[in-house]
N, C-alpha and C positions, 0 to 999 in steps of 0.2 A: 358709472352713473348709479348702479345698484348699491355700491358701497356708500355713495353720498346719501341715497334715499334712506338706507338703514341707519346711518349715522344721524341723519336729520330726525328720524323717528325716535331714536334713543334720546336725542337731545330734547325733543319736545316732551317725551314722557318724563324725563328728569325734571324739566322745568315745571310740568304739571304737578308732579309729586311734591316738588319743593314749594310750589304755590299752595297746595293743599295743606302741607305741614305748617306753613306760615299762618294760614287761615285758622287752623285748629289751635295754634298757639295763641293767636289774638283772641279767639273765642274763649279759651281757658282763662286768659288774663282778664278779659271782661267779666267773666263769671266770678272770679276771685275778687275783683274790684267791687262788684255789686254785693258780694257776700260781706266784704269788709265794711261797706256802708251800713248794711243791715246789722252787722255785729255791733257797730258803734251805737246802734239804737237798741241794743240789748235783745236782739232777735235770737232766740235759742236754736232755731233751725240753722241759722247762719253759723253759729259756733260749731254745731254738729258737722256741718258740711266742710268747714275749714279744717276741722280735726281729721275727718276721713280723707280729705284730699292731700294733706301734708304729712300724715302720720308715718308712712313708709319711708319718706325721704329723711325726716328728722331721726327716726329710729335707726335707719341704715347708717347715717352719719355717726351716731353715738355708739352703735355696736362695733364699728371699726375702731373707734377711739378707746372704748372701755374693754372690748373683748369679753364682755360679761352681760348676759341677757338681762339679769335682774337690775343691774346698775343702769343699763341702757334704757330699759323700760321706765324705771323710776325717774331718771333724768328727763326722759321724753315727756312724761306727765307734768313734771315741774316746768319744763319749757313752755308747753301749751298754757299751763296755768298762769305763768308769768306774762305771756304774750296777751292772753285774754284780759288779764288784769289791767294791762297798759295799752289796750287796743286803741284808746283815744289819742295816744301819743305816737302812733305809727305814722311814719313819713311815707306818703304815697309815691315819692320819687324812687323808692326802692321796691324790690320784689318782696312780697310777704314771706316767701320761703327763705330768702336771704336773711331776713330779720330773725326768723325762727331759728335758723342754723347758728346765727350769731349769739342768740340767747342760750342755745344748747351748748355751744362751745364755752361760753363764760361759766355756765353751771358746772361743766366738766372740770374746768380749770379750778373752780372753787372746791369741788369734791377732792381733787388731787391735793390741794393745799391743806384741806382739813385732815386728809388721811396722813399726810406727812407730819402734821402737828400731833396727831394721835399716836403715831409710831414713835415720834421723838419723846413724847410724854411717857409712853409705855416703857421705852428703853431707859429713860431717866429713873423711873420708879424701880425697874429691875436692878439697876446698878446700886440704887440706894438701899435696897433690901436684900441682897444676894441670897379710844370712843367718837268756768267759764262757763249766773244761770238760774233759772227759776224753777218753780214747782209744776209747770204745765206738762201734760203728758204728750210725748212724741210717739211716732209709729212703733218704735222699739218697745216703749212702755206698754202699749196696748197689746202687742204681740206676746210679750212676756206674761202679762196678767191673764191672757186668755188660755194659757197652757194648763194641762193636767198637773196637779201638785207633785205627784210622785215622779212624773216624767221631768218636770221642771227642776226638781231637786237633783236628779241624776245629771241633768245637763249643766247645772251650776257647778257641780263637783269637778267638771272638766276644765273650769276656769282656773287661772293662777290665783293664789291667795289674795293678792292685792285687789283683784277684781271681785273675787268671791265674797269677801267681807262686806264691801260697799253694797253689793247686790242684795245680800241677805238682810243687811240693816235697813235698806230702802224698801224692799218688797215684802219682807216677812215681819220685821220689827216696825215697819212703817215710820222710821225716824225721818226727821227733816234734814236738809243739808247741814244746817247749823249743828244739830245734835250728832250727826255722823262725824263732822269736823272735830267736835269736842271729844268724842270717844276715841277717835283715831289720832288726835293731836296733829291735825292737818289744817291748812288754811282752807277757807270756804271755797275758793276758786279751784284748789287742788282736788277737793272732793267732787266738785261739779265735773271737772275734766275726767277724773277717774271713772265717774259714773257714766259719762257719755261713752267712753271707750269700752267699759264693761258691758253696757247695754248693746252696743254695736256687735261685740264679740258673741254675746249670748244669743242675740237675734239671728246671727249667721249660723250658729250651731242648731238653733231651732229649725231654721229653713232647710238646712242640710238633712235633718232627720225626719222632715215631713214627707 
């Protein structure tokens, strides 16, 4: 009888945990669905939230495939940029994360193809002679702008160059997204995604040092 009681309790706890997990998953799916609706209306907060929610998953996928942090990070930025550019064409029958991974996978395949062409071209030459967003200020912007200049410069130095450059252009040179895109030879959406990620990383550093 005692064994049955213990087994019953374990079963009930397992069912309770399973139900709680399902509810959390449904809540997360609902949150993402709402964010996608808002993003399609060009809501900048929604873009920021979608980026934060899915960055680790997409980056993790790419780091396994590329085995190179710089390539994975660059492809991740491109994937979000492309997704946000085409957000209106997203099919709600699929998970947003699945769509993002699909975009990231295609970008990686394209990178491999370009690298093969570059290597083939290089080999041929060797033989012959024996390569998601508007201007409104978010919470990260306000936090960054409120920092002491010397302290802020020191914190910016800890960022990777791809993030350091856009932060400096945005907050010190006060360039617009279009001007940054022109100087770095990037698409406008890529600049916006890169800035979103840079501001998130910098605000985390600021909070850690407060």
